C-alpha positions in Angstrom: -46.1 66.7 -48.5 -48.0 65.0 -51.3 -51.6 65.7 -52.1 -53.5 62.4 -52.1 -56.8 61.9 -54.0 -59.4 59.4 -52.9 -61.0 57.4 -55.7 -63.8 54.7 -55.8 -62.8 51.6 -57.8 -65.3 51.2 -60.6 -65.0 47.3 -60.3 -65.1 46.4 -56.6 -66.3 49.7 -55.2 -63.4 50.0 -52.7 -61.9 53.4 -51.8 -58.2 53.9 -52.6 -55.8 56.8 -52.7 -53.5 58.0 -55.4 -51.0 60.8 -55.8 -51.4 62.8 -59.1 -47.7 63.8 -59.0 -46.7 60.1 -59.3 -48.8 59.6 -62.4 -47.5 62.9 -63.8 -43.9 61.5 -63.3 -45.0 58.4 -65.3 -46.2 60.6 -68.2 -49.8 59.5 -67.7 -52.6 62.1 -68.3 -55.2 60.8 -65.8 -55.5 58.9 -62.6 -56.5 55.2 -62.5 -60.2 54.2 -62.3 -59.4 50.7 -60.8 -57.7 49.9 -57.5 -54.3 48.2 -57.4 -55.9 44.8 -56.5 -58.3 44.8 -59.4 -55.5 45.9 -61.8 -53.4 43.0 -60.7 -56.2 40.5 -60.9 -57.0 41.7 -64.5 -53.4 41.1 -65.4 -53.7 37.6 -63.8 -50.8 38.2 -61.5 -50.0 35.4 -59.0 -51.1 35.9 -55.3 -47.6 36.9 -54.3 -47.8 39.8 -56.8 -51.4 40.8 -56.2 -51.6 44.0 -54.0 -54.1 44.2 -51.3 -52.7 47.3 -49.6 -50.2 50.0 -50.4 -49.3 53.0 -48.3 -46.6 55.8 -48.1 -44.7 55.7 -44.9 -42.4 58.7 -45.5 -42.1 61.3 -48.1 -39.0 63.4 -48.7 -39.8 66.1 -51.3 -36.3 66.9 -52.5 -33.3 64.6 -52.0 -29.9 64.5 -53.7 -29.4 61.0 -55.2 -25.9 59.7 -54.4 -26.4 56.2 -55.7 -24.2 54.5 -58.4 -26.0 54.6 -61.7 -24.8 51.0 -62.5 -27.1 49.7 -59.8 -30.1 50.5 -61.9 -31.5 48.7 -65.0 -34.7 49.0 -67.1 -37.6 47.1 -65.5 -41.3 46.4 -66.1 -43.4 43.7 -64.4 -45.8 43.0 -67.2 -45.8 43.7 -71.0 -48.3 46.5 -70.6 -46.5 48.2 -67.8 -44.7 51.5 -68.5 -40.9 50.8 -68.0 -38.9 52.4 -65.3 -35.6 51.8 -63.6 -35.0 49.4 -60.7 -32.2 48.7 -58.4 -32.1 45.6 -56.1 -29.6 46.1 -53.3 -28.9 43.1 -51.1 -26.4 42.3 -48.4 -24.7 40.2 -51.0 -24.0 43.4 -52.9 -21.3 44.2 -50.3 -19.3 41.3 -51.6 -17.9 40.1 -48.3 -18.8 36.4 -48.0 -21.6 33.9 -48.7 -23.8 34.8 -45.7 -25.8 38.0 -46.0 -29.0 39.7 -44.9 -31.1 42.7 -45.9 -32.6 43.7 -49.3 -34.1 46.9 -50.7 -35.8 47.5 -54.1 -35.6 51.0 -55.5 -37.8 52.1 -58.4 -37.0 55.3 -60.4 -39.8 56.7 -62.5 -37.5 58.1 -65.1 -35.4 56.9 -68.1 -32.3 58.1 -66.4 -31.3 58.4 -62.7 -31.9 62.0 -61.6 -29.5 64.0 -59.5 -32.4 65.3 -57.3 -35.6 63.3 -56.7 -38.6 63.1 -54.5 -38.2 60.0 -52.4 -41.2 58.0 -51.1 -40.8 55.1 -48.6 -43.6 52.7 -49.6 -45.0 49.6 -47.9 -47.0 47.1 -49.9 -48.9 44.0 -48.8 -49.7 41.2 -51.2 -52.2 38.3 -50.9 -49.4 35.9 -50.0 -45.7 35.9 -49.6 -43.1 34.4 -51.9 -42.5 30.6 -51.3 -39.2 28.8 -52.1 -37.4 25.6 -51.2 -34.3 26.0 -49.2 -31.6 23.7 -47.7 -31.2 24.0 -44.0 -29.0 22.2 -41.5 -30.8 19.2 -39.8 -30.4 19.9 -36.1 -32.2 16.7 -35.1 -30.0 14.5 -37.3 -26.7 16.3 -36.6 -23.6 14.5 -35.4 -23.2 15.1 -31.6 -20.2 17.1 -30.5 -19.7 18.6 -34.0 -20.5 22.2 -34.8 -23.8 22.5 -36.8 -22.0 24.8 -39.2 -19.6 22.0 -40.2 -20.0 21.1 -43.9 -20.3 17.4 -43.0 -23.5 17.9 -41.0 -26.7 16.7 -42.7 -29.2 19.0 -44.3 -32.9 18.9 -45.2 -35.1 20.7 -47.6 -37.8 23.0 -46.2 -40.3 25.3 -47.7 -40.0 28.9 -46.6 -42.7 31.5 -47.0 -41.5 35.1 -46.9 -43.6 38.0 -45.5 -46.2 39.3 -47.9 -45.4 42.9 -46.7 -42.2 44.7 -47.6 -40.8 48.2 -48.0 -39.4 49.8 -51.1 -38.4 53.2 -52.4 -39.7 55.2 -55.3 -37.7 58.1 -56.9 -39.4 60.8 -58.9 -37.3 63.5 -60.6 -37.8 67.0 -59.2 -36.3 70.4 -59.9 -36.4 71.5 -56.2 -33.4 72.3 -54.1 -32.3 69.2 -52.2 -32.7 69.2 -48.4 -31.2 65.7 -47.8 -29.3 63.0 -49.6 -29.9 59.3 -50.4 -26.7 57.3 -49.9 -25.4 53.7 -50.1 -22.3 53.1 -47.9 -20.5 50.3 -46.2 -17.6 49.5 -43.9 -15.7 46.2 -43.7 -14.0 44.2 -40.9 -11.6 41.2 -40.7 -10.4 39.0 -37.9 -7.9 36.2 -38.2 -7.5 32.7 -36.8 -5.7 32.8 -33.4 -5.0 36.5 -33.9 -2.2 36.2 -36.4 -2.0 38.7 -39.4 -3.8 42.0 -39.9 -7.2 42.3 -38.4 -9.6 45.2 -37.7 -13.1 45.7 -36.4 -15.9 47.9 -37.7 -19.2 49.5 -36.8 -21.8 51.5 -38.8 -24.0 53.8 -36.7 -27.3 54.5 -38.6 -29.4 55.5 -35.6 -29.5 59.2 -36.5 -30.5 58.8 -40.2 -33.8 60.2 -41.4 -34.5 56.8 -42.9 -32.4 53.6 -43.3 -32.3 50.1 -44.5 -29.4 48.1 -43.0 -27.5 45.4 -44.9 -24.8 43.0 -43.9 -22.5 40.4 -45.4 -20.0 38.0 -43.9 -18.1 34.7 -44.3 -19.9 31.8 -42.7 -17.1 31.6 -40.2 -17.7 35.2 -39.3 -14.1 36.1 -39.6 -14.6 38.8 -42.2 -17.6 40.8 -43.5 -19.2 44.2 -44.0 -22.0 46.4 -42.7 -23.9 48.5 -45.2 -26.8 50.8 -45.4 -29.0 52.7 -47.8 -30.0 55.9 -45.9 -31.6 59.3 -46.2 -29.3 61.7 -44.4 -28.5 65.4 -44.0 -26.0 67.5 -42.0 -27.9 66.9 -38.7 -28.7 63.3 -39.3 -25.5 61.4 -40.2 -24.4 57.8 -40.8 -21.0 57.2 -39.0 -18.6 54.4 -40.0 -15.7 53.4 -37.7 -12.8 50.9 -38.1 -10.3 50.2 -35.4 -7.4 47.8 -35.0 -4.8 47.5 -37.8 -7.0 49.9 -39.8 -8.2 53.1 -38.2 -11.0 55.3 -39.7 -13.9 57.4 -38.5 -16.1 58.7 -41.3 -19.3 60.7 -41.1 -21.6 60.5 -44.2 -24.1 63.4 -44.7 -24.7 63.1 -48.4 -22.4 63.4 -51.4 -19.8 64.6 -49.0 -18.0 62.5 -46.4 -16.1 63.9 -43.5 -13.1 62.1 -41.9 -13.3 62.7 -38.2 -10.2 62.6 -36.1 -10.1 60.6 -32.9 
């Protein structure tokens, strides 16, 4: 477990906690004197980027990183931030249709993705959530007797505010022997109109994982799609993917190894 240090902010006087190991991974000599909220306000960040609370939900001291390197790109939020690597994994990353759900941001405090890392599951709350304008189907003005998903049905513009609280991962390089693995896996399915042609079904069981963020992607018709997950697993806490129908598979993921299970 990490050793947290309590510090009094020299601007607002509030008490906040930091992990010296994290600042060591960033190459910084000391710990901050100002709380995250005061730092964000000084940089004049907007409300949706101003932190009011940040906490570590889970801490895995040594995890083998089994993620594709091409998911990560250099990132820094402001000009005076120290650059790191960031991966944004969404349901759309599964590439199985226009409808998707699930997102996870992963920050790596290194210039190169490490093979073994300390993995922290973080939760942050901002002053307000992101706002955006979206086009939604107009249920009140819809044509009676026609499916609401029909492209001819009317739409309307609505403002949507997302939750100011979200979860992300932080990776810090470590030389310790890995006790678990961080994976990104998926399984796809396909059904056909009136049952003609090849079709198969799928499931992704993540209930035993040490930690997981589930993703999904599908066609708007629902006839094809994929289930995905970013998960921390080990030999006793697996993610299991199954397909049945015209394609049969049963695969258990426990890290950089995957085991094809018969039956």
